[in-house]
N, CA, C and O atoms as a Tinker XYZ file with bonds, in Angstrom:
   532  protein
     1  N    -22.402000    6.050000    4.155000    73     2
     2  CA   -21.958000    6.842000    3.026000    64     1     3
     3  C    -20.706000    7.646000    3.391000    63     2     4     5
     4  O    -19.714000    7.645000    2.663000    81     3
     5  N    -20.777000    8.321000    4.520000    73     3     6
     6  CA   -19.644000    9.128000    4.961000    64     5     7
     7  C    -18.466000    8.223000    5.312000    63     6     8     9
     8  O    -17.311000    8.547000    5.037000    81     7
     9  N    -18.782000    7.085000    5.922000    73     7    10
    10  CA   -17.729000    6.143000    6.292000    64     9    11
    11  C    -16.998000    5.626000    5.056000    63    10    12    13
    12  O    -15.775000    5.485000    5.073000    81    11
    13  N    -17.736000    5.345000    3.989000    73    11    14
    14  CA   -17.122000    4.866000    2.749000    64    13    15
    15  C    -16.189000    5.923000    2.176000    63    14    16    17
    16  O    -15.089000    5.607000    1.725000    81    15
    17  N    -16.624000    7.165000    2.194000    73    15    18
    18  CA   -15.797000    8.267000    1.678000    64    17    19
    19  C    -14.542000    8.416000    2.535000    63    18    20    21
    20  O    -13.450000    8.626000    2.007000    81    19
    21  N    -14.697000    8.309000    3.849000    73    19    22
    22  CA   -13.535000    8.419000    4.731000    64    21    23
    23  C    -12.553000    7.268000    4.517000    63    22    24    25
    24  O    -11.340000    7.474000    4.534000    81    23
    25  N    -13.071000    6.069000    4.317000    73    23    26
    26  CA   -12.187000    4.930000    4.063000    64    25    27
    27  C    -11.440000    5.124000    2.749000    63    26    28    29
    28  O    -10.233000    4.893000    2.680000    81    27
    29  N    -12.155000    5.548000    1.705000    73    27    30
    30  CA   -11.502000    5.781000    0.418000    64    29    31
    31  C    -10.439000    6.883000    0.533000    63    30    32    33
    32  O     -9.342000    6.763000   -0.013000    81    31
    33  N    -10.781000    7.939000    1.241000    73    31    34
    34  CA    -9.821000    9.026000    1.428000    64    33    35
    35  C     -8.597000    8.563000    2.194000    63    34    36    37
    36  O     -7.473000    8.943000    1.863000    81    35
    37  N     -8.807000    7.742000    3.220000    73    35    38
    38  CA    -7.664000    7.256000    3.998000    64    37    39
    39  C     -6.793000    6.316000    3.178000    63    38    40    41
    40  O     -5.574000    6.304000    3.349000    81    39
    41  N     -7.393000    5.527000    2.289000    73    39    42
    42  CA    -6.596000    4.648000    1.429000    64    41    43
    43  C     -5.744000    5.484000    0.481000    63    42    44    45
    44  O     -4.558000    5.206000    0.301000    81    43
    45  N     -6.340000    6.499000   -0.119000    73    43    46
    46  CA    -5.587000    7.366000   -1.037000    64    45    47
    47  C     -4.471000    8.095000   -0.286000    63    46    48    49
    48  O     -3.344000    8.185000   -0.773000    81    47
    49  N     -4.791000    8.608000    0.893000    73    47    50
    50  CA    -3.770000    9.310000    1.683000    64    49    51
    51  C     -2.669000    8.346000    2.109000    63    50    52    53
    52  O     -1.493000    8.709000    2.108000    81    51
    53  N     -3.038000    7.134000    2.469000    73    51    54
    54  CA    -2.040000    6.140000    2.864000    64    53    55
    55  C     -1.113000    5.775000    1.728000    63    54    56    57
    56  O      0.095000    5.644000    1.922000    81    55
    57  N     -1.678000    5.609000    0.531000    73    55    58
    58  CA    -0.843000    5.290000   -0.626000    64    57    59
    59  C      0.090000    6.450000   -0.944000    63    58    60    61
    60  O      1.272000    6.243000   -1.218000    81    59
    61  N     -0.437000    7.664000   -0.908000    73    59    62
    62  CA     0.407000    8.830000   -1.183000    64    61    63
    63  C      1.514000    8.956000   -0.135000    63    62    64    65
    64  O      2.662000    9.243000   -0.476000    81    63
    65  N      1.176000    8.744000    1.130000    73    63    66
    66  CA     2.166000    8.825000    2.198000    64    65    67
    67  C      3.224000    7.734000    2.052000    63    66    68    69
    68  O      4.416000    7.994000    2.218000    81    67
    69  N      2.785000    6.511000    1.741000    73    67    70
    70  CA     3.731000    5.401000    1.598000    64    69    71
    71  C      4.674000    5.632000    0.423000    63    70    72    73
    72  O      5.874000    5.380000    0.534000    81    71
    73  N      4.145000    6.107000   -0.695000    73    71    74
    74  CA     5.021000    6.358000   -1.839000    64    73    75
    75  C      5.979000    7.503000   -1.547000    63    74    76    77
    76  O      7.110000    7.504000   -2.034000    81    75
    77  N      5.540000    8.476000   -0.759000    73    75    78
    78  CA     6.428000    9.568000   -0.366000    64    77    79
    79  C      7.539000    9.043000    0.538000    63    78    80    81
    80  O      8.702000    9.408000    0.371000    81    79
    81  N      7.182000    8.189000    1.493000    73    79    82
    82  CA     8.180000    7.627000    2.407000    64    81    83
    83  C      9.159000    6.714000    1.683000    63    82    84    85
    84  O     10.339000    6.672000    2.031000    81    83
    85  N      8.681000    5.984000    0.681000    73    83    86
    86  CA     9.549000    5.066000   -0.054000    64    85    87
    87  C     10.470000    5.815000   -1.015000    63    86    88    89
    88  O     11.474000    5.263000   -1.466000    81    87
    89  N     10.141000    7.047000   -1.328000    73    87    90
    90  CA    11.014000    7.836000   -2.173000    64    89    91
    91  C     10.605000    7.858000   -3.635000    63    90    92    93
    92  O     11.416000    8.205000   -4.494000    81    91
    93  N      9.358000    7.493000   -3.937000    73    91    94
    94  CA     8.914000    7.505000   -5.324000    64    93    95
    95  C      8.862000    8.911000   -5.901000    63    94    96    97
    96  O      8.909000    9.077000   -7.120000    81    95
    97  N      8.769000    9.912000   -5.059000    73    95    98
    98  CA     8.604000   11.279000   -5.536000    64    97    99
    99  C      9.929000   12.046000   -5.587000    63    98   100   101
   100  O      9.931000   13.253000   -5.828000    81    99
   101  N     11.045000   11.365000   -5.366000    73    99   102
   102  CA    12.324000   12.068000   -5.343000    64   101   103
   103  C     12.799000   12.408000   -6.754000    63   102   104   105
   104  O     12.630000   13.537000   -7.214000    81   103
   105  N     13.384000   11.446000   -7.427000    73   103   106
   106  CA    13.876000   11.694000   -8.782000    64   105   107
   107  C     13.471000   10.519000   -9.653000    63   106   108   109
   108  O     13.210000    9.430000   -9.141000    81   107
   109  N     13.416000   10.723000  -10.959000    73   107   110
   110  CA    13.037000    9.615000  -11.845000    64   109   111
   111  C     14.011000    8.439000  -11.757000    63   110   112   113
   112  O     13.597000    7.283000  -11.844000    81   111
   113  N     15.290000    8.728000  -11.587000    73   111   114
   114  CA    16.275000    7.645000  -11.511000    64   113   115
   115  C     16.045000    6.788000  -10.269000    63   114   116   117
   116  O     16.149000    5.562000  -10.319000    81   115
   117  N     15.730000    7.453000   -9.150000    73   115   118
   118  CA    15.476000    6.722000   -7.911000    64   117   119
   119  C     14.215000    5.860000   -8.042000    63   118   120   121
   120  O     14.172000    4.731000   -7.553000    81   119
   121  N     13.192000    6.403000   -8.704000    73   119   122
   122  CA    11.962000    5.637000   -8.924000    64   121   123
   123  C     12.221000    4.415000   -9.786000    63   122   124   125
   124  O     11.663000    3.346000   -9.536000    81   123
   125  N     13.067000    4.565000  -10.802000    73   123   126
   126  CA    13.393000    3.431000  -11.668000    64   125   127
   127  C     14.097000    2.348000  -10.865000    63   126   128   129
   128  O     13.817000    1.163000  -11.043000    81   127
   129  N     15.007000    2.742000   -9.986000    73   127   130
   130  CA    15.709000    1.762000   -9.152000    64   129   131
   131  C     14.723000    1.035000   -8.237000    63   130   132   133
   132  O     14.806000   -0.184000   -8.080000    81   131
   133  N     13.790000    1.775000   -7.634000    73   131   134
   134  CA    12.797000    1.148000   -6.765000    64   133   135
   135  C     11.918000    0.163000   -7.530000    63   134   136   137
   136  O     11.617000   -0.923000   -7.035000    81   135
   137  N     11.510000    0.545000   -8.736000    73   135   138
   138  CA    10.674000   -0.355000   -9.537000    64   137   139
   139  C     11.438000   -1.594000   -9.986000    63   138   140   141
   140  O     10.871000   -2.686000  -10.035000    81   139
   141  N     12.706000   -1.439000  -10.310000    73   139   142
   142  CA    13.511000   -2.603000  -10.690000    64   141   143
   143  C     13.680000   -3.561000   -9.511000    63   142   144   145
   144  O     13.631000   -4.779000   -9.683000    81   143
   145  N     13.877000   -3.007000   -8.316000    73   143   146
   146  CA    13.970000   -3.855000   -7.115000    64   145   147
   147  C     12.658000   -4.601000   -6.879000    63   146   148   149
   148  O     12.662000   -5.780000   -6.525000    81   147
   149  N     11.542000   -3.911000   -7.077000    73   147   150
   150  CA    10.242000   -4.566000   -6.903000    64   149   151
   151  C     10.066000   -5.685000   -7.925000    63   150   152   153
   152  O      9.539000   -6.749000   -7.596000    81   151
   153  N     10.506000   -5.451000   -9.168000    73   151   154
   154  CA    10.409000   -6.495000  -10.197000    64   153   155
   155  C     11.242000   -7.709000   -9.825000    63   154   156   157
   156  O     10.819000   -8.847000  -10.025000    81   155
   157  N     12.430000   -7.462000   -9.282000    73   155   158
   158  CA    13.295000   -8.581000   -8.889000    64   157   159
   159  C     12.661000   -9.399000   -7.767000    63   158   160   161
   160  O     12.768000  -10.626000   -7.752000    81   159
   161  N     12.000000   -8.718000   -6.827000    73   159   162
   162  CA    11.359000   -9.443000   -5.727000    64   161   163
   163  C     10.131000  -10.211000   -6.198000    63   162   164   165
   164  O      9.814000  -11.264000   -5.646000    81   163
   165  N      9.441000   -9.700000   -7.205000    73   163   166
   166  CA     8.224000  -10.350000   -7.689000    64   165   167
   167  C      8.480000  -11.412000   -8.756000    63   166   168   169
   168  O      7.591000  -12.207000   -9.062000    81   167
   169  N      9.673000  -11.432000   -9.318000    73   167   170
   170  CA     9.970000  -12.355000  -10.406000    64   169   171
   171  C      9.726000  -13.830000  -10.050000    63   170   172   173
   172  O      9.133000  -14.529000  -10.871000    81   171
   173  N     10.143000  -14.356000   -8.876000    73   171   174
   174  CA     9.864000  -15.768000   -8.576000    64   173   175
   175  C      8.368000  -16.077000   -8.516000    63   174   176   177
   176  O      7.931000  -17.134000   -8.969000    81   175
   177  N      7.590000  -15.156000   -7.959000    73   175   178
   178  CA     6.148000  -15.375000   -7.881000    64   177   179
   179  C      5.520000  -15.338000   -9.272000    63   178   180   181
   180  O      4.610000  -16.111000   -9.571000    81   179
   181  N      6.007000  -14.444000  -10.108000    73   179   182
   182  CA     5.484000  -14.360000  -11.467000    64   181   183
   183  C      5.819000  -15.620000  -12.254000    63   182   184   185
   184  O      4.996000  -16.108000  -13.029000    81   183
   185  N      7.025000  -16.150000  -12.058000    73   183   186
   186  CA     7.405000  -17.377000  -12.748000    64   185   187
   187  C      6.519000  -18.542000  -12.309000    63   186   188   189
   188  O      6.103000  -19.354000  -13.135000    81   187
   189  N      6.230000  -18.623000  -11.008000    73   187   190
   190  CA     5.355000  -19.681000  -10.510000    64   189   191
   191  C      3.953000  -19.536000  -11.096000    63   190   192   193
   192  O      3.333000  -20.527000  -11.481000    81   191
   193  N      3.460000  -18.314000  -11.165000    73   191   194
   194  CA     2.136000  -18.081000  -11.732000    64   193   195
   195  C      2.110000  -18.430000  -13.217000    63   194   196   197
   196  O      1.134000  -19.005000  -13.700000    81   195
   197  N      3.178000  -18.088000  -13.946000    73   195   198
   198  CA     3.245000  -18.445000  -15.367000    64   197   199
   199  C      3.235000  -19.950000  -15.547000    63   198   200   201
   200  O      2.583000  -20.467000  -16.454000    81   199
   201  N      3.962000  -20.662000  -14.678000    73   199   202
   202  CA     3.963000  -22.118000  -14.768000    64   201   203
   203  C      2.573000  -22.689000  -14.523000    63   202   204   205
   204  O      2.160000  -23.628000  -15.204000    81   203
   205  N      1.859000  -22.140000  -13.571000    73   203   206
   206  CA     0.509000  -22.622000  -13.285000    64   205   207
   207  C     -0.422000  -22.369000  -14.463000    63   206   208   209
   208  O     -1.202000  -23.245000  -14.837000    81   207
   209  N     -0.347000  -21.180000  -15.049000    73   207   210
   210  CA    -1.213000  -20.858000  -16.183000    64   209   211
   211  C     -0.858000  -21.717000  -17.378000    63   210   212   213
   212  O     -1.740000  -22.209000  -18.082000    81   211
   213  N      0.432000  -21.897000  -17.609000    73   211   214
   214  CA     0.852000  -22.726000  -18.734000    64   213   215
   215  C      0.401000  -24.166000  -18.511000    63   214   216   217
   216  O     -0.014000  -24.840000  -19.453000    81   215
   217  N      0.481000  -24.629000  -17.293000    73   215   218
   218  CA     0.051000  -25.989000  -16.979000    64   217   219
   219  C     -1.447000  -26.130000  -17.233000    63   218   220   221
   220  O     -1.919000  -27.200000  -17.617000    81   219
   221  N     -2.178000  -25.061000  -17.018000    73   219   222
   222  CA    -3.617000  -25.101000  -17.236000    64   221   223
   223  C     -3.951000  -25.036000  -18.722000    63   222   224   225
   224  O     -4.858000  -25.725000  -19.191000    81   223
   225  N     -3.216000  -24.207000  -19.462000    73   223   226
   226  CA    -3.524000  -24.024000  -20.883000    64   225   227
   227  C     -2.877000  -25.084000  -21.761000    63   226   228   229
   228  O     -3.557000  -25.690000  -22.589000    81   227
   229  N     -1.607000  -25.317000  -21.605000    73   227   230
   230  CA    -0.915000  -26.250000  -22.486000    64   229   231
   231  C     -0.388000  -27.419000  -21.669000    63   230   232   233
   232  O      0.610000  -27.284000  -20.961000    81   231
   233  N     -1.031000  -28.527000  -21.759000    73   231   234
   234  CA    -0.732000  -29.683000  -20.922000    64   233   235
   235  C      0.634000  -30.294000  -21.217000    63   234   236   237
   236  O      1.222000  -30.925000  -20.338000    81   235
   237  N      1.154000  -30.120000  -22.437000    73   235   238
   238  CA     2.437000  -30.756000  -22.766000    64   237   239
   239  C      3.616000  -30.126000  -22.030000    63   238   240   241
   240  O      4.648000  -30.775000  -21.860000    81   239
   241  N      3.484000  -28.867000  -21.589000    73   239   242
   242  CA     4.579000  -28.204000  -20.877000    64   241   243
   243  C      4.429000  -28.305000  -19.364000    63   242   244   245
   244  O      5.242000  -27.757000  -18.620000    81   243
   245  N      3.410000  -28.992000  -18.914000    73   243   246
   246  CA     3.126000  -29.074000  -17.482000    64   245   247
   247  C      4.199000  -29.903000  -16.782000    63   246   248   249
   248  O      4.545000  -30.991000  -17.243000    81   247
   249  N      4.724000  -29.393000  -15.670000    73   247   250
   250  CA     5.783000  -30.078000  -14.943000    64   249   251
   251  C      5.233000  -31.235000  -14.116000    63   250   252   253
   252  O      5.860000  -32.292000  -14.039000    81   251
   253  N      4.091000  -31.051000  -13.511000    73   251   254
   254  CA     3.536000  -32.091000  -12.660000    64   253   255
   255  C      2.185000  -32.549000  -13.198000    63   254   256   257
   256  O      1.418000  -31.766000  -13.758000    81   255
   257  N      1.928000  -33.792000  -13.018000    73   255   258
   258  CA     0.663000  -34.343000  -13.459000    64   257   259
   259  C     -0.301000  -34.329000  -12.275000    63   258   260   261
   260  O      0.042000  -34.756000  -11.173000    81   259
   261  N     -1.474000  -33.846000  -12.513000    73   259   262
   262  CA    -2.480000  -33.876000  -11.474000    64   261   263
   263  C     -3.838000  -34.123000  -12.106000    63   262   264   265
   264  O     -4.078000  -33.822000  -13.275000    81   263
   265  N     -4.700000  -34.673000  -11.298000    73   263   266
   266  CA    -6.048000  -34.953000  -11.769000    64   265   267
   267  C     -6.969000  -33.888000  -11.197000    63   266   268   269
   268  O     -6.975000  -33.662000   -9.987000    81   267
   269  N     -7.745000  -33.231000  -12.049000    73   267   270
   270  CA    -8.625000  -32.188000  -11.524000    64   269   271
   271  C     -9.691000  -32.781000  -10.603000    63   270   272   273
   272  O    -10.170000  -33.895000  -10.809000    81   271
   273  N    -10.035000  -32.021000   -9.609000    73   271   274
   274  CA   -11.044000  -32.453000   -8.655000    64   273   275
   275  C    -12.432000  -32.229000   -9.251000    63   274   276   277
   276  O    -12.609000  -31.423000  -10.165000    81   275
   277  N    -13.390000  -32.944000   -8.728000    73   275   278
   278  CA   -14.765000  -32.654000   -9.160000    64   277   279
   279  C    -15.146000  -31.222000   -8.789000    63   278   280   281
   280  O    -14.614000  -30.646000   -7.840000    81   279
   281  N    -16.071000  -30.668000   -9.554000    73   279   282
   282  CA   -16.428000  -29.262000   -9.395000    64   281   283
   283  C    -16.879000  -28.963000   -7.975000    63   282   284   285
   284  O    -16.475000  -27.950000   -7.403000    81   283
   285  N    -17.695000  -29.808000   -7.404000    73   283   286
   286  CA   -18.234000  -29.566000   -6.059000    64   285   287
   287  C    -17.119000  -29.546000   -5.019000    63   286   288   289
   288  O    -17.124000  -28.693000   -4.132000    81   287
   289  N    -16.178000  -30.454000   -5.109000    73   287   290
   290  CA   -15.075000  -30.480000   -4.147000    64   289   291
   291  C    -14.213000  -29.227000   -4.240000    63   290   292   293
   292  O    -13.834000  -28.649000   -3.222000    81   291
   293  N    -13.907000  -28.814000   -5.461000    73   291   294
   294  CA   -13.066000  -27.628000   -5.605000    64   293   295
   295  C    -13.797000  -26.386000   -5.117000    63   294   296   297
   296  O    -13.175000  -25.492000   -4.544000    81   295
   297  N    -15.106000  -26.317000   -5.334000    73   295   298
   298  CA   -15.881000  -25.165000   -4.874000    64   297   299
   299  C    -15.901000  -25.119000   -3.352000    63   298   300   301
   300  O    -15.764000  -24.048000   -2.761000    81   299
   301  N    -16.069000  -26.266000   -2.720000    73   299   302
   302  CA   -16.104000  -26.318000   -1.258000    64   301   303
   303  C    -14.746000  -25.919000   -0.680000    63   302   304   305
   304  O    -14.690000  -25.182000    0.304000    81   303
   305  N    -13.664000  -26.390000   -1.271000    73   303   306
   306  CA   -12.334000  -25.999000   -0.795000    64   305   307
   307  C    -12.112000  -24.501000   -0.951000    63   306   308   309
   308  O    -11.559000  -23.859000   -0.059000    81   307
   309  N    -12.538000  -23.946000   -2.071000    73   307   310
   310  CA   -12.399000  -22.502000   -2.282000    64   309   311
   311  C    -13.203000  -21.729000   -1.246000    63   310   312   313
   312  O    -12.725000  -20.736000   -0.697000    81   311
   313  N    -14.423000  -22.183000   -0.980000    73   311   314
   314  CA   -15.261000  -21.524000    0.016000    64   313   315
   315  C    -14.599000  -21.583000    1.391000    63   314   316   317
   316  O    -14.556000  -20.581000    2.105000    81   315
   317  N    -14.089000  -22.744000    1.760000    73   315   318
   318  CA   -13.438000  -22.891000    3.064000    64   317   319
   319  C    -12.199000  -22.012000    3.172000    63   318   320   321
   320  O    -11.967000  -21.397000    4.213000    81   319
   321  N    -11.400000  -21.945000    2.111000    73   319   322
   322  CA   -10.225000  -21.076000    2.124000    64   321   323
   323  C    -10.621000  -19.614000    2.285000    63   322   324   325
   324  O     -9.963000  -18.861000    3.003000    81   323
   325  N    -11.701000  -19.214000    1.612000    73   323   326
   326  CA   -12.165000  -17.839000    1.717000    64   325   327
   327  C    -12.609000  -17.525000    3.141000    63   326   328   329
   328  O    -12.291000  -16.461000    3.671000    81   327
   329  N    -13.332000  -18.434000    3.751000    73   327   330
   330  CA   -13.789000  -18.226000    5.123000    64   329   331
   331  C    -12.597000  -18.139000    6.068000    63   330   332   333
   332  O    -12.588000  -17.310000    6.978000    81   331
   333  N    -11.600000  -18.979000    5.864000    73   331   334
   334  CA   -10.401000  -18.933000    6.705000    64   333   335
   335  C     -9.697000  -17.589000    6.565000    63   334   336   337
   336  O     -9.260000  -17.006000    7.558000    81   335
   337  N     -9.587000  -17.099000    5.335000    73   335   338
   338  CA    -8.916000  -15.821000    5.110000    64   337   339
   339  C     -9.695000  -14.667000    5.732000    63   338   340   341
   340  O     -9.099000  -13.738000    6.278000    81   339
   341  N    -11.019000  -14.721000    5.653000    73   339   342
   342  CA   -11.834000  -13.661000    6.255000    64   341   343
   343  C    -11.637000  -13.648000    7.767000    63   342   344   345
   344  O    -11.464000  -12.582000    8.356000    81   343
   345  N    -11.662000  -14.816000    8.401000    73   343   346
   346  CA   -11.471000  -14.852000    9.843000    64   345   347
   347  C    -10.052000  -14.454000   10.231000    63   346   348   349
   348  O     -9.852000  -13.844000   11.281000    81   347
   349  N     -9.079000  -14.783000    9.414000    73   347   350
   350  CA    -7.716000  -14.338000    9.688000    64   349   351
   351  C     -7.640000  -12.810000    9.615000    63   350   352   353
   352  O     -7.005000  -12.174000   10.456000    81   351
   353  N     -8.292000  -12.229000    8.604000    73   351   354
   354  CA    -8.317000  -10.777000    8.478000    64   353   355
   355  C     -9.013000  -10.147000    9.682000    63   354   356   357
   356  O     -8.526000   -9.161000   10.237000    81   355
   357  N    -10.160000  -10.719000   10.089000    73   355   358
   358  CA   -10.866000  -10.187000   11.249000    64   357   359
   359  C    -10.029000  -10.316000   12.520000    63   358   360   361
   360  O    -10.100000   -9.465000   13.407000    81   359
   361  N     -9.242000  -11.377000   12.601000    73   359   362
   362  CA    -8.353000  -11.557000   13.742000    64   361   363
   363  C     -7.263000  -10.484000   13.757000    63   362   364   365
   364  O     -6.855000  -10.033000   14.828000    81   363
   365  N     -6.795000  -10.078000   12.594000    73   363   366
   366  CA    -5.745000   -9.068000   12.498000    64   365   367
   367  C     -6.290000   -7.638000   12.546000    63   366   368   369
   368  O     -5.513000   -6.690000   12.666000    81   367
   369  N     -7.604000   -7.469000   12.453000    73   367   370
   370  CA    -8.208000   -6.143000   12.373000    64   369   371
   371  C     -7.847000   -5.241000   13.551000    63   370   372   373
   372  O     -7.570000   -4.065000   13.314000    81   371
   373  N     -7.831000   -5.705000   14.804000    73   371   374
   374  CA    -7.422000   -4.800000   15.895000    64   373   375
   375  C     -5.995000   -4.271000   15.717000    63   374   376   377
   376  O     -5.711000   -3.123000   16.059000    81   375
   377  N     -5.119000   -5.087000   15.195000    73   375   378
   378  CA    -3.737000   -4.640000   14.972000    64   377   379
   379  C     -3.720000   -3.555000   13.896000    63   378   380   381
   380  O     -3.048000   -2.534000   14.041000    81   379
   381  N     -4.472000   -3.790000   12.810000    73   379   382
   382  CA    -4.536000   -2.785000   11.745000    64   381   383
   383  C     -5.138000   -1.485000   12.268000    63   382   384   385
   384  O     -4.648000   -0.399000   11.959000    81   383
   385  N     -6.197000   -1.602000   13.059000    73   383   386
   386  CA    -6.842000   -0.407000   13.607000    64   385   387
   387  C     -5.891000    0.339000   14.534000    63   386   388   389
   388  O     -5.818000    1.567000   14.493000    81   387
   389  N     -5.166000   -0.394000   15.365000    73   387   390
   390  CA    -4.225000    0.237000   16.293000    64   389   391
   391  C     -3.140000    0.990000   15.522000    63   390   392   393
   392  O     -2.813000    2.128000   15.859000    81   391
   393  N     -2.586000    0.357000   14.493000    73   391   394
   394  CA    -1.551000    1.024000   13.695000    64   393   395
   395  C     -2.112000    2.258000   12.989000    63   394   396   397
   396  O     -1.465000    3.304000   12.954000    81   395
   397  N     -3.320000    2.134000   12.427000    73   395   398
   398  CA    -3.946000    3.257000   11.733000    64   397   399
   399  C     -4.185000    4.410000   12.702000    63   398   400   401
   400  O     -3.911000    5.563000   12.370000    81   399
   401  N     -4.700000    4.104000   13.913000    73   399   402
   402  CA    -4.967000    5.169000   14.875000    64   401   403
   403  C     -3.670000    5.831000   15.335000    63   402   404   405
   404  O     -3.639000    7.044000   15.542000    81   403
   405  N     -2.598000    5.049000   15.497000    73   403   406
   406  CA    -1.305000    5.642000   15.852000    64   405   407
   407  C     -0.812000    6.570000   14.750000    63   406   408   409
   408  O     -0.314000    7.660000   15.030000    81   407
   409  N     -0.950000    6.139000   13.496000    73   407   410
   410  CA    -0.504000    6.981000   12.383000    64   409   411
   411  C     -1.304000    8.272000   12.302000    63   410   412   413
   412  O     -0.735000    9.341000   12.080000    81   411
   413  N     -2.610000    8.185000   12.478000    73   411   414
   414  CA    -3.448000    9.388000   12.441000    64   413   415
   415  C     -3.085000   10.310000   13.599000    63   414   416   417
   416  O     -2.969000   11.522000   13.420000    81   415
   417  N     -2.908000    9.738000   14.781000    73   415   418
   418  CA    -2.540000   10.539000   15.951000    64   417   419
   419  C     -1.193000   11.233000   15.723000    63   418   420   421
   420  O     -1.041000   12.411000   16.048000    81   419
   421  N     -0.223000   10.516000   15.170000    73   419   422
   422  CA     1.092000   11.105000   14.907000    64   421   423
   423  C      0.992000   12.213000   13.857000    63   422   424   425
   424  O      1.644000   13.251000   13.979000    81   423
   425  N      0.172000   11.987000   12.823000    73   423   426
   426  CA     0.016000   13.009000   11.783000    64   425   427
   427  C     -0.621000   14.266000   12.347000    63   426   428   429
   428  O     -0.196000   15.373000   12.018000    81   427
   429  N     -1.640000   14.116000   13.197000    73   427   430
   430  CA    -2.286000   15.287000   13.797000    64   429   431
   431  C     -1.321000   15.999000   14.731000    63   430   432   433
   432  O     -1.283000   17.229000   14.754000    81   431
   433  N     -0.546000   15.256000   15.493000    73   431   434
   434  CA     0.439000   15.858000   16.394000    64   433   435
   435  C      1.493000   16.629000   15.601000    63   434   436   437
   436  O      1.840000   17.755000   15.959000    81   435
   437  N      2.001000   16.030000   14.531000    73   435   438
   438  CA     2.985000   16.717000   13.702000    64   437   439
   439  C      2.398000   17.979000   13.083000    63   438   440   441
   440  O      3.069000   19.008000   13.007000    81   439
   441  N      1.156000   17.900000   12.645000    73   439   442
   442  CA     0.499000   19.063000   12.047000    64   441   443
   443  C      0.342000   20.177000   13.078000    63   442   444   445
   444  O      0.551000   21.350000   12.768000    81   443
   445  N     -0.025000   19.810000   14.297000    73   443   446
   446  CA    -0.172000   20.819000   15.357000    64   445   447
   447  C      1.175000   21.438000   15.708000    63   446   448   449
   448  O      1.257000   22.644000   15.940000    81   447
   449  N      2.232000   20.628000   15.749000    73   447   450
   450  CA     3.569000   21.162000   16.049000    64   449   451
   451  C      4.015000   22.144000   14.972000    63   450   452   453
   452  O      4.573000   23.199000   15.274000    81   451
   453  N      3.768000   21.790000   13.720000    73   451   454
   454  CA     4.149000   22.699000   12.628000    64   453   455
   455  C      3.396000   24.010000   12.738000    63   454   456   457
   456  O      3.966000   25.081000   12.528000    81   455
   457  N      2.105000   23.926000   13.070000    73   455   458
   458  CA     1.308000   25.145000   13.199000    64   457   459
   459  C      1.814000   25.995000   14.360000    63   458   460   461
   460  O      1.893000   27.218000   14.242000    81   459
   461  N      2.157000   25.357000   15.485000    73   459   462
   462  CA     2.691000   26.096000   16.631000    64   461   463
   463  C      4.029000   26.742000   16.299000    63   462   464   465
   464  O      4.288000   27.873000   16.708000    81   463
   465  N      4.876000   26.039000   15.565000    73   463   466
   466  CA     6.175000   26.596000   15.196000    64   465   467
   467  C      6.006000   27.802000   14.293000    63   466   468   469
   468  O      6.752000   28.774000   14.416000    81   467
   469  N      5.045000   27.757000   13.394000    73   467   470
   470  CA     4.811000   28.894000   12.503000    64   469   471
   471  C      4.284000   30.092000   13.276000    63   470   472   473
   472  O      4.604000   31.235000   12.949000    81   471
   473  N      3.472000   29.834000   14.305000    73   471   474
   474  CA     2.907000   30.940000   15.079000    64   473   475
   475  C      3.920000   31.534000   16.051000    63   474   476   477
   476  O      3.860000   32.730000   16.336000    81   475
   477  N      4.848000   30.730000   16.568000    73   475   478
   478  CA     5.800000   31.235000   17.563000    64   477   479
   479  C      6.987000   31.943000   16.936000    63   478   480   481
   480  O      7.604000   32.783000   17.591000    81   479
   481  N      7.324000   31.638000   15.705000    73   479   482
   482  CA     8.451000   32.327000   15.080000    64   481   483
   483  C      7.991000   33.712000   14.645000    63   482   484   485
   484  O      6.964000   33.847000   13.980000    81   483
   485  N      8.753000   34.746000   15.020000    73   483   486
   486  CA     8.348000   36.100000   14.644000    64   485   487
   487  C      8.507000   36.300000   13.135000    63   486   488   489
   488  O      9.419000   35.743000   12.524000    81   487
   489  N      7.631000   37.086000   12.547000    73   487   490
   490  CA     7.749000   37.330000   11.107000    64   489   491
   491  C      9.008000   38.134000   10.805000    63   490   492   493
   492  O      9.400000   39.015000   11.569000    81   491
   493  N      9.619000   37.819000    9.697000    73   491   494
   494  CA    10.830000   38.533000    9.293000    64   493   495
   495  C     10.442000   39.892000    8.735000    63   494   496   497
   496  O      9.560000   40.005000    7.884000    81   495
   497  N     11.115000   40.916000    9.229000    73   495   498
   498  CA    10.830000   42.273000    8.789000    64   497   499
   499  C     11.909000   42.686000    7.817000    63   498   500   501
   500  O     13.099000   42.524000    8.089000    81   499
   501  N     11.504000   43.208000    6.706000    73   499   502
   502  CA    12.449000   43.663000    5.683000    64   501   503
   503  C     13.016000   44.995000    6.141000    63   502   504   505
   504  O     12.280000   45.969000    6.301000    81   503
   505  N     14.341000   45.039000    6.354000    73   503   506
   506  CA    15.004000   46.244000    6.867000    64   505   507
   507  C     15.614000   47.097000    5.783000    63   506   508   509
   508  O     16.324000   48.057000    6.081000    81   507
   509  N     15.357000   46.773000    4.539000    73   507   510
   510  CA    15.909000   47.611000    3.463000    64   509   511
   511  C     15.068000   48.872000    3.342000    63   510   512   513
   512  O     13.842000   48.816000    3.437000    81   511
   513  N     15.720000   50.003000    3.135000    73   511   514
   514  CA    14.961000   51.249000    3.030000    64   513   515
   515  C     14.107000   51.251000    1.764000    63   514   516   517
   516  O     14.510000   50.747000    0.716000    81   515
   517  N     12.948000   51.818000    1.893000    73   515   518
   518  CA    12.038000   51.885000    0.751000    64   517   519
   519  C     12.494000   52.976000   -0.189000    63   518   520   521
   520  O     12.957000   54.034000    0.237000    81   519
   521  N     12.356000   52.706000   -1.476000    73   519   522
   522  CA    12.754000   53.687000   -2.486000    64   521   523
   523  C     11.572000   54.621000   -2.741000    63   522   524   525
   524  O     10.422000   54.189000   -2.822000    81   523
   525  N     11.875000   55.873000   -2.862000    73   523   526
   526  CA    10.815000   56.848000   -3.194000    64   525   527
   527  C     11.091000   57.416000   -4.573000    63   526   528   529
   528  O     12.241000   57.673000   -4.928000    81   527
   529  N     10.081000   57.602000   -5.315000    73   527   530
   530  CA    10.235000   58.128000   -6.683000    64   529   531
   531  C     10.074000   59.589000   -6.727000    63   530   532
   532  O     10.172000   60.189000   -7.798000    81   531
C-alpha cells in the first residue's frame, strides 16, 4: 500500500520536474512552441496510425492488401509480443532504478545545500531608524 503511494507520488513528481525542466511553466508562448514541436514530431506516427485504422474500417482506401490471420494465431503472436516486451522492460529495470536513485540522491543533496546556504547566510538587519509617534 505504501509502496503504491510512493510510486504514484514519484510519477507525479517526475512529471512535474520534467515539465519544469522542459520549460512548460515559463510563458504561454513558450509552451505553445513546445507543443507545436511535439505535434510535428508525432505527425508521421499519427499518419501511420490513421492509415492503419482506415485500412481496418474502410477497405477501399487500404494501401496494402493483406489477409487476416486466424484468431488463434493472432492471439498467440500478441501474447508472445507482450512477453517479449515484459522481459525487455525487466532487462532495462536496473538502468531505470539506477537513474531514479541518482535523481533522488541529487535532489536530496541539492535540498541539503539550499538548507545549509540559508542557515549560513546571516539575516539582514534593517538599519533604518524606527519612527516614534
